[in-house]
C-alpha positions in Angstrom: 0.0 0.0 0.0 1.6 3.3 -1.0 1.0 6.9 -1.7 -0.5 7.7 -5.0 2.4 8.3 -7.6 2.4 9.3 -11.1 2.4 6.3 -13.7 5.8 7.1 -15.4 7.4 6.1 -12.0 6.4 2.6 -12.6 7.6 2.4 -16.2 11.2 1.4 -15.1 12.2 -2.0 -15.7 12.8 -2.6 -12.1 10.8 -0.7 -9.5 10.5 -1.2 -5.8 9.5 1.4 -3.1 12.1 -0.2 -0.6 15.0 0.3 -3.1 17.0 3.4 -1.8 18.1 3.9 -5.6 14.4 5.1 -6.0 14.0 7.4 -3.0 15.2 10.7 -4.7 12.7 10.0 -7.6 9.9 9.3 -5.3 10.2 12.1 -3.1 10.7 14.5 -5.9 6.9 13.8 -6.5 6.1 15.2 -2.9 3.2 17.6 -3.0 1.6 19.8 -0.2 -1.2 16.9 -0.2 1.3 14.9 1.5 1.4 17.1 4.4 4.0 16.3 7.3 3.6 12.5 7.1 6.8 10.4 6.7 5.2 6.9 6.0 4.9 6.6 2.3 4.5 3.0 1.7 3.9 -0.2 3.8 3.9 -3.9 2.8 2.4 -6.8 4.7 3.9 -10.3 4.4 1.0 -13.1 4.8 3.5 -15.9 5.7 4.6 -14.6 8.7 2.5 -11.5 9.6 5.3 -8.9 9.7 5.3 -5.2 7.8 7.9 -3.2 6.4 7.3 0.8 5.9 9.6 3.4 4.3 10.0 6.9 4.5 12.0 7.1 1.2 14.9 8.8 3.2 18.2 7.1 4.4 19.4 8.0 7.6 22.4 7.0 9.9 22.0 3.4 10.9 18.6 3.3 9.0 18.4 2.3 5.2 15.4 4.1 4.4 12.8 1.5 5.7 12.0 -0.4 8.9 10.5 -3.8 9.6 7.8 -4.1 12.2 7.8 -7.9 13.1 6.0 -7.8 16.4 2.9 -5.6 16.4 -0.4 -5.8 18.3 -2.7 -8.2 16.6 -0.1 -9.8 14.2 -1.1 -12.6 12.6 0.1 -14.9 9.6 -2.5 -15.8 6.7 -3.2 -18.8 4.7 -4.6 -19.5 1.3 -8.3 -18.4 1.3 -8.0 -15.6 4.0 -9.2 -12.3 3.1 -6.6 -9.5 3.8 -7.4 -5.9 3.5 -5.0 -2.9 4.3 -5.5 0.7 5.2 -2.6 2.9 5.1 -3.1 6.2 7.1 -0.5 8.5 5.7 -1.4 11.3 8.2 -0.9 9.1 11.0 1.7 6.9 9.6 -0.1 3.6 10.4 -1.0 0.6 8.6 -4.1 -1.3 9.6 -4.3 -5.1 8.6 -7.6 -6.7 8.3 -8.1 -10.4 8.3 -11.1 -12.0 7.3 -13.0 -8.8 8.0 -11.6 -8.1 11.6 -9.0 -6.0 12.6 
């Protein structure tokens, strides 16, 4: 789940929100609508229930993304489970729904 971006960004042969080589390009698309939020993309991993988020910025000791492997309500999922995600860019949160429950 990620901020809306213009289509030409995705026309690259290889594209990944979590690749620091792309951070400058992604941040160049920043608009006032982004507000002060610093979480721009999150990914949920069904197999183990972990998540990864990025601010598109590299900082000392931080490669521009961070793993959240133990969050409240964390669950893995299996074939047949319905997964929904809500990325709140203002609050910097990712809510994961599994089989219609939070």
